[in-house]
N, C-alpha and C positions, 0 to 999 in steps of 0.2 A: 503494500499500498504507498512505504514512504517514497518508493521509485516509481511509482505511476505517477504519485503529489507534484514529485520535483521535475518529470517532465513535461507538467503545463503551467511552467512560471512566466512570470514576465520573461520580455527577453532582455530586459535588466540585471538576470540575474545569472547571465554570463559572467557581468564585473563580481561578482561575489564567490568566492569559499565555500562553495554549501558541503560542509560533515553530514554524513549519516553516521548515527553510534548506537545501535542494537542492541543491548542487552545479552538478548534469545532468537535464534534465527526461528524457532517455533512459539514465538511471544503471540501472543490471540486473545482477543476484543469480541466480545459482544457488541456490535456495530453496524450499521448502514456504511457498508466499504466508502460508498460512491459522496454520499454525503459527507464523513469521515476526511475522507481527502479532500474533498474542498475544504475542510474546515483548516486544513494542511496548508494545503495551495493560498488561502486567504494570511495568515499567519506569515507565515515568508513571505509573501511577495508583500506585506508589508516592511517586512526590516527591509527587503529591498526596496521603496519604496523611499524609508524614512530615514535611513545612515547611509552614506560617503559610501562613495565604491571602493571594492576592497578589503570590503569591515567584514569581519568571520562568518557567518550562521551554521549551529551546530541543530543538527536534528536528531535527540536519541527516544528512548523509548526503555523501557522497563515496569519491571514487575514491582510493587511494591503491595504485597498483602495478597487480598481477593480483586486487586484493580491495576489496571497498566496504564501509570503516567509516562505522557509523551511531553518531552520538549523542546521549545525551539527557542536558541538565545542568539545573542549577536555582541557581536564588541563595539554597538552602534555609540553615537549620543545620551543614552539615554529617554526616558520622560521623563516631565518635573513631575516633579509628586502632587503638582495641585493639581494635573490630568490625568492620574493612575487610576482615581480610584470611580474618573466616567467615559475610563476606554470604551468600554462594554453595554453603554447605552443610545440608542439609535442615535443618528443626525450628528452627532458629538465626533469632533478631527482635532485633533491636539494640533499645533503646532508644525507648521508642514514648510520643507524647507524646500522643495524639490526644483530644481531648475527651470522645467518647463510654465509653473504657479498654478496647476490646476489642485486641487482637491478636493478629494470622494465626497459622495453624498455621506460618511459616515455609519453603511450599515454592513458592512464588512464582518468588524469585530461584533456585532450585537446578535446578527446572522448565527454567526458560529457559538454565543453563548446559546444561544434558543437550541442548534443541533446537539451541542455537548448536553444540555440541560434533558436535551428527550430521550435524551440515551441515560440520564440517570448520573449521566456524569457533572462534573464540578470543574468552571477555568478556572482563571485570575493568570496573573502578573508576578512581577516581584525586580526587585533592579538586580544588576549583574555583575556586580562588584570585579574589579574596579571599575568596571561601567558595562553601559549595554542592557540588552533587557531579555528577560526571561518567560516568555506567556509558556502555560502549561493548560492541561486538560486532563482527565479523569476517564478511564471506562471502564466498566464490571469486564475481570480480566474471565476468560473463557478456557474451562478444559477439556482436554482430548479423553473422549474414551473410545479406547481400539477392545 
């Protein structure tokens, strides 16, 4: 699923080193794979949109108890503290330093939140020390029954 998402990124993603770090080759979660793939695409595209070219981006996933935690981390300038609490609200866009001056509609992260919560998971963000942001979401882990 991570590989599928990375094939559908914004053209500018070629300017960013994107690393994938999946803990287990058989890591499985209960999900609609198309919707969760779209969540990953939206979050990685935001990292591309709001960080300077050359910024490192890492997509990782690991099992935590009975959940799977997916994280997309960047080493960009980070998100101002006053904007962090509103990122997942519809129509909210944080400061935009894009060179083309266009702004998004502020629906991407709100849509991601709706999709993840419909799956029974949680979504959020935190600072990536020493700089950057980490967006994360959880899904219910799935067991393989043989």
